[in-house]
Biopython code that builds the backbone (N, CA, C, O; Angstrom):
import numpy as np
from Bio.PDB.StructureBuilder import StructureBuilder

atoms = [
    (1, "MET", "N", (0.850, -1.173, 0.000)),
    (1, "MET", "CA", (0.000, 0.000, 0.000)),
    (1, "MET", "C", (0.892, 1.231, 0.000)),
    (1, "MET", "O", (1.925, 1.259, 0.669)),
    (2, "ASP", "N", (0.490, 2.243, -0.751)),
    (2, "ASP", "CA", (1.263, 3.475, -0.784)),
    (2, "ASP", "C", (0.339, 4.653, -1.050)),
    (2, "ASP", "O", (0.344, 5.217, -2.144)),
    (3, "GLU", "N", (-0.461, 5.028, -0.043)),
    (3, "GLU", "CA", (-1.343, 6.180, -0.172)),
    (3, "GLU", "C", (-0.514, 7.456, -0.153)),
    (3, "GLU", "O", (0.517, 7.534, 0.515)),
    (4, "THR", "N", (-0.978, 8.444, -0.890)),
    (4, "THR", "CA", (-0.311, 9.740, -0.900)),
    (4, "THR", "C", (-1.203, 10.756, -0.209)),
    (4, "THR", "O", (-2.367, 10.490, 0.091)),
    (5, "ILE", "N", (-0.632, 11.918, 0.036)),
    (5, "ILE", "CA", (-1.387, 13.027, 0.597)),
    (5, "ILE", "C", (-0.894, 14.282, -0.104)),
    (5, "ILE", "O", (0.310, 14.469, -0.275)),
    (6, "LYS", "N", (-1.827, 15.150, -0.513)),
    (6, "LYS", "CA", (-1.470, 16.331, -1.290)),
    (6, "LYS", "C", (-1.323, 17.550, -0.390)),
    (6, "LYS", "O", (-1.984, 17.673, 0.641)),
    (7, "HIS", "N", (-0.460, 18.419, -0.800)),
    (7, "HIS", "CA", (-0.323, 19.748, -0.200)),
    (7, "HIS", "C", (-0.057, 19.732, 1.301)),
    (7, "HIS", "O", (-0.729, 20.429, 2.061)),
    (8, "VAL", "N", (0.904, 18.955, 1.719)),
    (8, "VAL", "CA", (1.281, 18.944, 3.131)),
    (8, "VAL", "C", (2.098, 20.197, 3.409)),
    (8, "VAL", "O", (3.174, 20.390, 2.843)),
    (9, "THR", "N", (1.579, 21.040, 4.283)),
    (9, "THR", "CA", (2.295, 22.264, 4.623)),
    (9, "THR", "C", (2.922, 22.195, 6.003)),
    (9, "THR", "O", (3.895, 22.894, 6.289)),
    (10, "SER", "N", (2.356, 21.342, 6.867)),
    (10, "SER", "CA", (2.923, 21.245, 8.206)),
    (10, "SER", "C", (2.516, 19.930, 8.861)),
    (10, "SER", "O", (1.541, 19.285, 8.475)),
    (11, "VAL", "N", (3.292, 19.567, 9.851)),
    (11, "VAL", "CA", (2.996, 18.415, 10.693)),
    (11, "VAL", "C", (2.837, 18.950, 12.104)),
    (11, "VAL", "O", (3.705, 19.674, 12.590)),
    (12, "VAL", "N", (1.736, 18.604, 12.772)),
    (12, "VAL", "CA", (1.499, 19.118, 14.119)),
    (12, "VAL", "C", (2.139, 18.212, 15.165)),
    (12, "VAL", "O", (2.858, 18.685, 16.045)),
    (13, "TYR", "N", (1.878, 16.919, 15.071)),
    (13, "TYR", "CA", (2.435, 15.952, 16.017)),
    (13, "TYR", "C", (3.085, 14.818, 15.238)),
    (13, "TYR", "O", (2.684, 14.512, 14.115)),
    (14, "SER", "N", (4.090, 14.201, 15.843)),
    (14, "SER", "CA", (4.706, 13.025, 15.223)),
    (14, "SER", "C", (5.244, 12.104, 16.307)),
    (14, "SER", "O", (5.489, 12.523, 17.438)),
    (15, "GLY", "N", (5.420, 10.845, 15.940)),
    (15, "GLY", "CA", (5.969, 9.859, 16.858)),
    (15, "GLY", "C", (6.433, 8.631, 16.101)),
    (15, "GLY", "O", (5.995, 8.379, 14.979)),
    (16, "THR", "N", (7.319, 7.872, 16.720)),
    (16, "THR", "CA", (7.884, 6.665, 16.124)),
    (16, "THR", "C", (7.276, 5.437, 16.787)),
    (16, "THR", "O", (7.200, 5.352, 18.013)),
    (17, "PHE", "N", (6.848, 4.493, 15.968)),
    (17, "PHE", "CA", (6.270, 3.262, 16.506)),
    (17, "PHE", "C", (7.318, 2.417, 17.206)),
    (17, "PHE", "O", (8.460, 2.302, 16.760)),
    (18, "VAL", "N", (6.890, 1.829, 18.321)),
    (18, "VAL", "CA", (7.695, 0.884, 19.085)),
    (18, "VAL", "C", (6.841, -0.366, 19.259)),
    (18, "VAL", "O", (5.698, -0.287, 19.707)),
    (19, "GLY", "N", (7.397, -1.514, 18.905)),
    (19, "GLY", "CA", (6.684, -2.778, 19.097)),
    (19, "GLY", "C", (6.659, -3.157, 20.564)),
    (19, "GLY", "O", (7.336, -2.537, 21.385)),
    (20, "VAL", "N", (5.883, -4.169, 20.890)),
    (20, "VAL", "CA", (5.750, -4.562, 22.292)),
    (20, "VAL", "C", (6.933, -5.375, 22.793)),
    (20, "VAL", "O", (7.070, -5.575, 24.000)),
    (21, "GLY", "N", (7.791, -5.848, 21.895)),
    (21, "GLY", "CA", (9.023, -6.513, 22.322)),
    (21, "GLY", "C", (8.879, -7.958, 22.733)),
    (21, "GLY", "O", (9.737, -8.498, 23.431)),
    (22, "ASP", "N", (7.786, -8.598, 22.300)),
    (22, "ASP", "CA", (7.602, -10.001, 22.672)),
    (22, "ASP", "C", (8.031, -10.967, 21.571)),
    (22, "ASP", "O", (7.888, -12.180, 21.724)),
    (23, "GLY", "N", (8.556, -10.443, 20.464)),
    (23, "GLY", "CA", (8.991, -11.287, 19.361)),
    (23, "GLY", "C", (7.860, -11.757, 18.465)),
    (23, "GLY", "O", (8.107, -12.430, 17.464)),
    (24, "ILE", "N", (6.624, -11.415, 18.806)),
    (24, "ILE", "CA", (5.462, -11.841, 18.018)),
    (24, "ILE", "C", (4.707, -10.639, 17.450)),
    (24, "ILE", "O", (4.382, -10.603, 16.263)),
    (25, "HIS", "N", (4.435, -9.669, 18.301)),
    (25, "HIS", "CA", (3.651, -8.495, 17.916)),
    (25, "HIS", "C", (4.598, -7.318, 17.729)),
    (25, "HIS", "O", (5.368, -6.984, 18.630)),
    (26, "ASP", "N", (4.540, -6.684, 16.545)),
    (26, "ASP", "CA", (5.485, -5.606, 16.275)),
    (26, "ASP", "C", (4.860, -4.583, 15.333)),
    (26, "ASP", "O", (4.016, -4.919, 14.503)),
    (27, "ALA", "N", (5.282, -3.339, 15.474)),
    (27, "ALA", "CA", (4.924, -2.262, 14.553)),
    (27, "ALA", "C", (6.099, -1.302, 14.492)),
    (27, "ALA", "O", (6.728, -1.007, 15.508)),
    (28, "GLN", "N", (6.389, -0.817, 13.294)),
    (28, "GLN", "CA", (7.484, 0.122, 13.070)),
    (28, "GLN", "C", (7.027, 1.188, 12.090)),
    (28, "GLN", "O", (6.091, 0.981, 11.318)),
    (29, "GLY", "N", (7.697, 2.325, 12.131)),
    (29, "GLY", "CA", (7.389, 3.418, 11.222)),
    (29, "GLY", "C", (7.157, 4.701, 11.988)),
    (29, "GLY", "O", (7.430, 4.793, 13.185)),
    (30, "ILE", "N", (6.647, 5.692, 11.272)),
    (30, "ILE", "CA", (6.416, 7.020, 11.835)),
    (30, "ILE", "C", (4.933, 7.360, 11.696)),
    (30, "ILE", "O", (4.309, 7.048, 10.682)),
    (31, "ALA", "N", (4.377, 8.002, 12.722)),
    (31, "ALA", "CA", (3.001, 8.513, 12.682)),
    (31, "ALA", "C", (3.051, 10.033, 12.728)),
    (31, "ALA", "O", (3.805, 10.610, 13.512)),
    (32, "TYR", "N", (2.254, 10.680, 11.892)),
    (32, "TYR", "CA", (2.165, 12.138, 11.838)),
    (32, "TYR", "C", (0.700, 12.547, 11.883)),
    (32, "TYR", "O", (-0.161, 11.828, 11.376)),
    (33, "THR", "N", (0.411, 13.691, 12.482)),
    (33, "THR", "CA", (-0.895, 14.318, 12.286)),
    (33, "THR", "C", (-0.669, 15.504, 11.364)),
    (33, "THR", "O", (0.230, 16.318, 11.574)),
    (34, "ILE", "N", (-1.503, 15.580, 10.343)),
    (34, "ILE", "CA", (-1.334, 16.597, 9.308)),
    (34, "ILE", "C", (-2.643, 17.362, 9.156)),
    (34, "ILE", "O", (-3.679, 16.759, 8.877)),
    (35, "PRO", "N", (-2.612, 18.700, 9.339)),
    (35, "PRO", "CA", (-3.810, 19.503, 9.092)),
    (35, "PRO", "C", (-3.989, 19.704, 7.583)),
    (35, "PRO", "O", (-3.028, 19.974, 6.863)),
    (36, "LEU", "N", (-5.226, 19.569, 7.123)),
    (36, "LEU", "CA", (-5.521, 19.761, 5.704)),
    (36, "LEU", "C", (-6.135, 21.139, 5.479)),
    (36, "LEU", "O", (-6.575, 21.798, 6.421)),
    (37, "ASP", "N", (-6.157, 21.556, 4.232)),
    (37, "ASP", "CA", (-6.671, 22.877, 3.880)),
    (37, "ASP", "C", (-8.130, 23.077, 4.282)),
    (37, "ASP", "O", (-8.548, 24.204, 4.546)),
    (38, "ASP", "N", (-8.907, 21.998, 4.331)),
    (38, "ASP", "CA", (-10.325, 22.119, 4.673)),
    (38, "ASP", "C", (-10.584, 22.169, 6.179)),
    (38, "ASP", "O", (-11.738, 22.207, 6.606)),
    (39, "GLY", "N", (-9.516, 22.170, 6.990)),
    (39, "GLY", "CA", (-9.653, 22.249, 8.437)),
    (39, "GLY", "C", (-9.655, 20.906, 9.136)),
    (39, "GLY", "O", (-9.583, 20.851, 10.364)),
    (40, "SER", "N", (-9.737, 19.830, 8.385)),
    (40, "SER", "CA", (-9.702, 18.498, 8.986)),
    (40, "SER", "C", (-8.258, 18.064, 9.227)),
    (40, "SER", "O", (-7.317, 18.716, 8.775)),
    (41, "ASN", "N", (-8.101, 16.963, 9.939)),
    (41, "ASN", "CA", (-6.772, 16.420, 10.226)),
    (41, "ASN", "C", (-6.707, 14.965, 9.788)),
    (41, "ASN", "O", (-7.706, 14.246, 9.806)),
    (42, "VAL", "N", (-5.509, 14.551, 9.395)),
    (42, "VAL", "CA", (-5.262, 13.188, 8.952)),
    (42, "VAL", "C", (-4.124, 12.612, 9.776)),
    (42, "VAL", "O", (-3.135, 13.290, 10.054)),
    (43, "LEU", "N", (-4.277, 11.350, 10.165)),
    (43, "LEU", "CA", (-3.166, 10.603, 10.743)),
    (43, "LEU", "C", (-2.490, 9.883, 9.595)),
    (43, "LEU", "O", (-3.132, 9.124, 8.869)),
    (44, "ARG", "N", (-1.210, 10.113, 9.427)),
    (44, "ARG", "CA", (-0.447, 9.483, 8.348)),
    (44, "ARG", "C", (0.578, 8.539, 8.950)),
    (44, "ARG", "O", (1.335, 8.922, 9.842)),
    (45, "LEU", "N", (0.600, 7.311, 8.464)),
    (45, "LEU", "CA", (1.621, 6.337, 8.827)),
    (45, "LEU", "C", (2.577, 6.235, 7.652)),
    (45, "LEU", "O", (2.158, 5.941, 6.532)),
    (46, "GLU", "N", (3.865, 6.477, 7.900)),
    (46, "GLU", "CA", (4.867, 6.408, 6.836)),
    (46, "GLU", "C", (5.911, 5.367, 7.163)),
    (46, "GLU", "O", (6.271, 5.151, 8.320)),
    (47, "ASN", "N", (6.396, 4.719, 6.092)),
    (47, "ASN", "CA", (7.372, 3.632, 6.233)),
    (47, "ASN", "C", (6.892, 2.633, 7.278)),
    (47, "ASN", "O", (7.675, 2.095, 8.062)),
    (48, "PHE", "N", (5.595, 2.405, 7.265)),
    (48, "PHE", "CA", (4.955, 1.582, 8.285)),
    (48, "PHE", "C", (5.053, 0.104, 7.938)),
    (48, "PHE", "O", (4.945, -0.286, 6.776)),
    (49, "GLN", "N", (5.258, -0.701, 8.958)),
    (49, "GLN", "CA", (5.118, -2.148, 8.828)),
    (49, "GLN", "C", (4.772, -2.738, 10.187)),
    (49, "GLN", "O", (5.230, -2.270, 11.229)),
    (50, "SER", "N", (3.952, -3.775, 10.143)),
    (50, "SER", "CA", (3.607, -4.493, 11.369)),
    (50, "SER", "C", (3.512, -5.975, 11.050)),
    (50, "SER", "O", (3.344, -6.373, 9.897)),
    (51, "THR", "N", (3.621, -6.777, 12.091)),
    (51, "THR", "CA", (3.391, -8.200, 11.902)),
    (51, "THR", "C", (1.906, -8.407, 11.607)),
    (51, "THR", "O", (1.060, -7.615, 12.023)),
    (52, "ASN", "N", (1.610, -9.469, 10.894)),
    (52, "ASN", "CA", (0.214, -9.794, 10.589)),
    (52, "ASN", "C", (-0.512, -10.224, 11.853)),
    (52, "ASN", "O", (0.071, -10.812, 12.764)),
    (53, "GLY", "N", (-1.780, -9.918, 11.879)),
    (53, "GLY", "CA", (-2.608, -10.352, 12.985)),
    (53, "GLY", "C", (-4.061, -10.229, 12.599)),
    (53, "GLY", "O", (-4.391, -9.553, 11.625)),
    (54, "PRO", "N", (-4.929, -10.867, 13.342)),
    (54, "PRO", "CA", (-6.356, -10.761, 13.051)),
    (54, "PRO", "C", (-6.933, -9.462, 13.606)),
    (54, "PRO", "O", (-6.525, -8.999, 14.671)),
    (55, "ASP", "N", (-7.878, -8.882, 12.883)),
    (55, "ASP", "CA", (-8.706, -7.827, 13.463)),
    (55, "ASP", "C", (-7.895, -6.620, 13.934)),
    (55, "ASP", "O", (-8.162, -6.089, 15.012)),
    (56, "LEU", "N", (-6.900, -6.174, 13.144)),
    (56, "LEU", "CA", (-6.049, -5.050, 13.547)),
    (56, "LEU", "C", (-6.715, -3.718, 13.214)),
    (56, "LEU", "O", (-7.247, -3.521, 12.121)),
    (57, "TYR", "N", (-6.669, -2.809, 14.191)),
    (57, "TYR", "CA", (-7.254, -1.482, 14.062)),
    (57, "TYR", "C", (-6.230, -0.424, 14.441)),
    (57, "TYR", "O", (-5.235, -0.701, 15.111)),
    (58, "VAL", "N", (-6.507, 0.812, 13.989)),
    (58, "VAL", "CA", (-5.698, 1.974, 14.357)),
    (58, "VAL", "C", (-6.513, 2.787, 15.352)),
    (58, "VAL", "O", (-7.629, 3.215, 15.057)),
    (59, "TYR", "N", (-5.942, 2.993, 16.533)),
    (59, "TYR", "CA", (-6.593, 3.775, 17.583)),
    (59, "TYR", "C", (-5.744, 4.996, 17.907)),
    (59, "TYR", "O", (-4.515, 4.942, 17.856)),
    (60, "LEU", "N", (-6.409, 6.095, 18.240)),
    (60, "LEU", "CA", (-5.797, 7.182, 18.998)),
    (60, "LEU", "C", (-6.222, 6.928, 20.435)),
    (60, "LEU", "O", (-7.413, 6.773, 20.708)),
    (61, "ALA", "N", (-5.272, 6.883, 21.352)),
    (61, "ALA", "CA", (-5.592, 6.472, 22.719)),
    (61, "ALA", "C", (-4.871, 7.341, 23.740)),
    (61, "ALA", "O", (-3.964, 8.105, 23.413)),
    (62, "THR", "N", (-5.304, 7.198, 24.985)),
    (62, "THR", "CA", (-4.681, 7.926, 26.089)),
    (62, "THR", "C", (-3.504, 7.163, 26.680)),
    (62, "THR", "O", (-2.655, 7.750, 27.350)),
    (63, "ASP", "N", (-3.449, 5.834, 26.429)),
    (63, "ASP", "CA", (-2.363, 5.009, 26.959)),
    (63, "ASP", "C", (-2.233, 3.741, 26.123)),
    (63, "ASP", "O", (-3.042, 3.505, 25.226)),
    (64, "ASP", "N", (-1.231, 2.932, 26.409)),
    (64, "ASP", "CA", (-0.983, 1.707, 25.641)),
    (64, "ASP", "C", (-1.992, 0.598, 25.915)),
    (64, "ASP", "O", (-1.993, -0.414, 25.215)),
    (65, "ASN", "N", (-2.853, 0.767, 26.918)),
    (65, "ASN", "CA", (-3.858, -0.243, 27.248)),
    (65, "ASN", "C", (-5.202, 0.016, 26.581)),
    (65, "ASN", "O", (-6.154, -0.740, 26.779)),
    (66, "ALA", "N", (-5.282, 1.083, 25.790)),
    (66, "ALA", "CA", (-6.535, 1.476, 25.135)),
    (66, "ALA", "C", (-7.651, 1.692, 26.158)),
    (66, "ALA", "O", (-8.803, 1.329, 25.920)),
    (67, "SER", "N", (-7.293, 2.290, 27.302)),
    (67, "SER", "CA", (-8.293, 2.592, 28.333)),
    (67, "SER", "C", (-9.367, 3.525, 27.782)),
    (67, "SER", "O", (-10.561, 3.299, 27.976)),
    (68, "GLU", "N", (-8.928, 4.570, 27.096)),
    (68, "GLU", "CA", (-9.806, 5.476, 26.358)),
    (68, "GLU", "C", (-9.214, 5.594, 24.969)),
    (68, "GLU", "O", (-8.009, 5.791, 24.814)),
    (69, "PHE", "N", (-10.073, 5.473, 23.947)),
    (69, "PHE", "CA", (-9.533, 5.524, 22.591)),
    (69, "PHE", "C", (-10.574, 6.007, 21.590)),
    (69, "PHE", "O", (-11.779, 5.979, 21.844)),
    (70, "LEU", "N", (-10.067, 6.448, 20.450)),
    (70, "LEU", "CA", (-10.874, 6.760, 19.279)),
    (70, "LEU", "C", (-10.478, 5.766, 18.201)),
    (70, "LEU", "O", (-9.298, 5.638, 17.875)),
    (71, "ASN", "N", (-11.442, 5.072, 17.656)),
    (71, "ASN", "CA", (-11.191, 4.071, 16.624)),
    (71, "ASN", "C", (-11.134, 4.777, 15.269)),
    (71, "ASN", "O", (-12.132, 5.343, 14.823)),
    (72, "LEU", "N", (-9.970, 4.746, 14.614)),
    (72, "LEU", "CA", (-9.822, 5.373, 13.303)),
    (72, "LEU", "C", (-10.095, 4.400, 12.161)),
    (72, "LEU", "O", (-10.085, 4.792, 10.994)),
    (73, "GLY", "N", (-10.336, 3.150, 12.490)),
    (73, "GLY", "CA", (-10.687, 2.182, 11.458)),
    (73, "GLY", "C", (-9.725, 1.017, 11.401)),
    (73, "GLY", "O", (-8.706, 0.984, 12.091)),
    (74, "GLU", "N", (-10.080, 0.062, 10.558)),
    (74, "GLU", "CA", (-9.231, -1.113, 10.375)),
    (74, "GLU", "C", (-7.897, -0.710, 9.758)),
    (74, "GLU", "O", (-7.834, 0.199, 8.932)),
    (75, "LEU", "N", (-6.837, -1.392, 10.166)),
    (75, "LEU", "CA", (-5.533, -1.198, 9.548)),
    (75, "LEU", "C", (-5.664, -1.586, 8.082)),
    (75, "LEU", "O", (-6.115, -2.686, 7.766)),
    (76, "LYS", "N", (-5.271, -0.683, 7.187)),
    (76, "LYS", "CA", (-5.473, -0.896, 5.754)),
    (76, "LYS", "C", (-4.528, -1.940, 5.180)),
    (76, "LYS", "O", (-4.895, -2.672, 4.261)),
    (77, "ALA", "N", (-3.327, -2.013, 5.708)),
    (77, "ALA", "CA", (-2.328, -2.979, 5.235)),
    (77, "ALA", "C", (-1.244, -3.072, 6.294)),
    (77, "ALA", "O", (-1.082, -2.151, 7.094)),
    (78, "ASN", "N", (-0.500, -4.170, 6.310)),
    (78, "ASN", "CA", (0.552, -4.282, 7.320)),
    (78, "ASN", "C", (1.876, -3.696, 6.831)),
    (78, "ASN", "O", (2.887, -3.798, 7.526)),
    (79, "ARG", "N", (1.883, -3.083, 5.640)),
    (79, "ARG", "CA", (3.066, -2.386, 5.123)),
    (79, "ARG", "C", (2.642, -1.182, 4.290)),
    (79, "ARG", "O", (1.623, -1.213, 3.600)),
    (80, "GLY", "N", (3.441, -0.122, 4.368)),
    (80, "GLY", "CA", (3.246, 0.999, 3.458)),
    (80, "GLY", "C", (2.728, 2.252, 4.125)),
    (80, "GLY", "O", (2.456, 2.283, 5.325)),
    (81, "ASN", "N", (2.599, 3.289, 3.305)),
    (81, "ASN", "CA", (2.114, 4.591, 3.744)),
    (81, "ASN", "C", (0.590, 4.586, 3.726)),
    (81, "ASN", "O", (-0.028, 4.139, 2.760)),
    (82, "GLN", "N", (-0.014, 5.092, 4.812)),
    (82, "GLN", "CA", (-1.464, 5.025, 4.964)),
    (82, "GLN", "C", (-1.982, 6.294, 5.613)),
    (82, "GLN", "O", (-1.285, 6.927, 6.406)),
    (83, "ASN", "N", (-3.216, 6.665, 5.272)),
    (83, "ASN", "CA", (-3.868, 7.842, 5.835)),
    (83, "ASN", "C", (-5.173, 7.444, 6.514)),
    (83, "ASN", "O", (-5.912, 6.592, 6.019)),
    (84, "TYR", "N", (-5.446, 8.077, 7.663)),
    (84, "TYR", "CA", (-6.678, 7.839, 8.412)),
    (84, "TYR", "C", (-7.258, 9.184, 8.829)),
    (84, "TYR", "O", (-6.542, 10.032, 9.362)),
    (85, "GLU", "N", (-8.552, 9.382, 8.588)),
    (85, "GLU", "CA", (-9.208, 10.617, 9.004)),
    (85, "GLU", "C", (-9.313, 10.662, 10.524)),
    (85, "GLU", "O", (-9.663, 9.672, 11.167)),
    (86, "ILE", "N", (-9.006, 11.821, 11.081)),
    (86, "ILE", "CA", (-9.141, 12.047, 12.522)),
    (86, "ILE", "C", (-10.453, 12.799, 12.744)),
    (86, "ILE", "O", (-10.691, 13.808, 12.081)),
    (87, "PRO", "N", (-11.308, 12.337, 13.658)),
    (87, "PRO", "CA", (-12.562, 13.061, 13.920)),
    (87, "PRO", "C", (-12.285, 14.515, 14.302)),
    (87, "PRO", "O", (-11.306, 14.818, 14.983)),
    (88, "ASP", "N", (-13.163, 15.399, 13.851)),
    (88, "ASP", "CA", (-12.977, 16.833, 14.091)),
    (88, "ASP", "C", (-12.906, 17.183, 15.568)),
    (88, "ASP", "O", (-12.218, 18.133, 15.941)),
    (89, "ASP", "N", (-13.603, 16.435, 16.418)),
    (89, "ASP", "CA", (-13.633, 16.761, 17.844)),
    (89, "ASP", "C", (-12.552, 16.040, 18.656)),
    (89, "ASP", "O", (-12.577, 16.080, 19.886)),
    (90, "ALA", "N", (-11.608, 15.384, 17.983)),
    (90, "ALA", "CA", (-10.547, 14.646, 18.691)),
    (90, "ALA", "C", (-9.587, 15.618, 19.369)),
    (90, "ALA", "O", (-9.069, 16.533, 18.730)),
    (91, "ASP", "N", (-9.355, 15.420, 20.645)),
    (91, "ASP", "CA", (-8.396, 16.220, 21.411)),
    (91, "ASP", "C", (-7.045, 15.504, 21.362)),
    (91, "ASP", "O", (-6.814, 14.544, 22.097)),
    (92, "LEU", "N", (-6.164, 15.978, 20.495)),
    (92, "LEU", "CA", (-4.879, 15.303, 20.305)),
    (92, "LEU", "C", (-3.905, 15.532, 21.451)),
    (92, "LEU", "O", (-2.863, 14.880, 21.510)),
    (93, "THR", "N", (-4.223, 16.445, 22.360)),
    (93, "THR", "CA", (-3.395, 16.563, 23.565)),
    (93, "THR", "C", (-3.763, 15.469, 24.563)),
    (93, "THR", "O", (-2.944, 15.081, 25.396)),
    (94, "LYS", "N", (-5.002, 14.971, 24.476)),
    (94, "LYS", "CA", (-5.449, 13.873, 25.338)),
    (94, "LYS", "C", (-5.167, 12.517, 24.686)),
    (94, "LYS", "O", (-4.595, 11.628, 25.316)),
    (95, "PHE", "N", (-5.566, 12.366, 23.437)),
    (95, "PHE", "CA", (-5.379, 11.112, 22.699)),
    (95, "PHE", "C", (-4.058, 11.193, 21.936)),
    (95, "PHE", "O", (-4.033, 11.362, 20.717)),
    (96, "ASN", "N", (-2.965, 11.069, 22.682)),
    (96, "ASN", "CA", (-1.639, 11.314, 22.113)),
    (96, "ASN", "C", (-0.846, 10.041, 21.831)),
    (96, "ASN", "O", (0.371, 10.095, 21.650)),
    (97, "LYS", "N", (-1.519, 8.912, 21.793)),
    (97, "LYS", "CA", (-0.878, 7.633, 21.446)),
    (97, "LYS", "C", (-1.581, 7.056, 20.227)),
    (97, "LYS", "O", (-2.809, 7.054, 20.149)),
    (98, "VAL", "N", (-0.796, 6.570, 19.283)),
    (98, "VAL", "CA", (-1.337, 5.824, 18.152)),
    (98, "VAL", "C", (-1.069, 4.356, 18.437)),
    (98, "VAL", "O", (0.077, 3.960, 18.649)),
    (99, "LEU", "N", (-2.120, 3.551, 18.443)),
    (99, "LEU", "CA", (-1.979, 2.128, 18.730)),
    (99, "LEU", "C", (-2.346, 1.300, 17.506)),
    (99, "LEU", "O", (-3.281, 1.633, 16.778)),
    (100, "ILE", "N", (-1.614, 0.235, 17.286)),
    (100, "ILE", "CA", (-2.037, -0.825, 16.384)),
    (100, "ILE", "C", (-2.559, -1.918, 17.311)),
    (100, "ILE", "O", (-1.793, -2.540, 18.047)),
    (101, "TRP", "N", (-3.863, -2.143, 17.268)),
    (101, "TRP", "CA", (-4.555, -2.919, 18.291)),
    (101, "TRP", "C", (-5.366, -4.050, 17.665)),
    (101, "TRP", "O", (-6.098, -3.838, 16.698)),
    (102, "CYS", "N", (-5.232, -5.229, 18.213)),
    (102, "CYS", "CA", (-6.051, -6.378, 17.817)),
    (102, "CYS", "C", (-7.317, -6.367, 18.670)),
    (102, "CYS", "O", (-7.270, -6.641, 19.869)),
    (103, "LYS", "N", (-8.457, -6.046, 18.036)),
    (103, "LYS", "CA", (-9.724, -5.994, 18.774)),
    (103, "LYS", "C", (-10.150, -7.369, 19.275)),
    (103, "LYS", "O", (-10.654, -7.495, 20.391)),
    (104, "ALA", "N", (-9.954, -8.390, 18.464)),
    (104, "ALA", "CA", (-10.444, -9.728, 18.812)),
    (104, "ALA", "C", (-9.839, -10.250, 20.112)),
    (104, "ALA", "O", (-10.517, -10.912, 20.896)),
    (105, "PHE", "N", (-8.556, -9.948, 20.337)),
    (105, "PHE", "CA", (-7.866, -10.484, 21.512)),
    (105, "PHE", "C", (-7.379, -9.400, 22.480)),
    (105, "PHE", "O", (-6.702, -9.707, 23.462)),
    (106, "SER", "N", (-7.719, -8.131, 22.209)),
    (106, "SER", "CA", (-7.277, -7.004, 23.046)),
    (106, "SER", "C", (-5.769, -7.034, 23.256)),
    (106, "SER", "O", (-5.282, -7.016, 24.386)),
    (107, "VAL", "N", (-5.037, -7.080, 22.137)),
    (107, "VAL", "CA", (-3.578, -7.162, 22.180)),
    (107, "VAL", "C", (-2.972, -5.987, 21.420)),
    (107, "VAL", "O", (-3.368, -5.683, 20.295)),
    (108, "LEU", "N", (-2.011, -5.338, 22.053)),
    (108, "LEU", "CA", (-1.253, -4.261, 21.428)),
    (108, "LEU", "C", (-0.150, -4.848, 20.550)),
    (108, "LEU", "O", (0.576, -5.748, 20.971)),
    (109, "PHE", "N", (-0.031, -4.330, 19.325)),
    (109, "PHE", "CA", (1.069, -4.720, 18.442)),
    (109, "PHE", "C", (2.191, -3.689, 18.487)),
    (109, "PHE", "O", (3.364, -4.044, 18.379)),
    (110, "GLY", "N", (1.839, -2.417, 18.646)),
    (110, "GLY", "CA", (2.837, -1.364, 18.750)),
    (110, "GLY", "C", (2.164, -0.031, 18.971)),
    (110, "GLY", "O", (0.964, 0.119, 18.744)),
    (111, "SER", "N", (2.953, 0.946, 19.419)),
    (111, "SER", "CA", (2.405, 2.274, 19.686)),
    (111, "SER", "C", (3.414, 3.346, 19.318)),
    (111, "SER", "O", (4.622, 3.112, 19.287)),
    (112, "ALA", "N", (2.881, 4.531, 19.041)),
    (112, "ALA", "CA", (3.701, 5.712, 18.787)),
    (112, "ALA", "C", (3.148, 6.839, 19.647)),
    (112, "ALA", "O", (1.952, 7.128, 19.605)),
    (113, "GLU", "N", (4.013, 7.470, 20.421)),
    (113, "GLU", "CA", (3.592, 8.609, 21.239)),
    (113, "GLU", "C", (3.748, 9.877, 20.423)),
    (113, "GLU", "O", (4.838, 10.187, 19.942)),
    (114, "LEU", "N", (2.649, 10.612, 20.267)),
    (114, "LEU", "CA", (2.659, 11.840, 19.484)),
    (114, "LEU", "C", (3.090, 13.009, 20.356)),
    (114, "LEU", "O", (2.555, 13.219, 21.445)),
    (115, "SER", "N", (4.056, 13.759, 19.868)),
    (115, "SER", "CA", (4.487, 14.963, 20.598)),
    (115, "SER", "C", (4.858, 16.037, 19.609)),
    (115, "SER", "O", (5.248, 17.135, 20.007)),
]
sb = StructureBuilder()
sb.init_structure("model")
sb.init_model(0)
sb.init_chain("A")
sb.init_seg("    ")
for serial, (resi, resn, name, xyz) in enumerate(atoms, 1):
    if name == "N":
        sb.init_residue(resn, " ", resi, " ")
    sb.init_atom(name, np.array(xyz, "f"), 0.0, 1.0, " ", f" {name:<3s}", serial, name[0])
structure = sb.get_structure()
């Protein structure tokens, strides 16, 4: 997968994915939040890769346990550049973690702290 994004003028937050370190579940790459001309925001995953797993989703969360989270949708692919719409009312100072999360088993594959 290699989604593009047009007219990137700035990046507000960014973070690097760190896998959980168990040798099974892993995620790597960079996460960015990018404001678009229409006032919306996009979460962009670049040079992204993760191990395969069932039922993988992208969450914006308050912590690595997904205690509070916003579901941005199913992971589009386990490799490549990807874009996810961020809800307009998302507080990125609160939801400052990007998680690759297995919903079926409540397992973290990796996270990136946005700063």
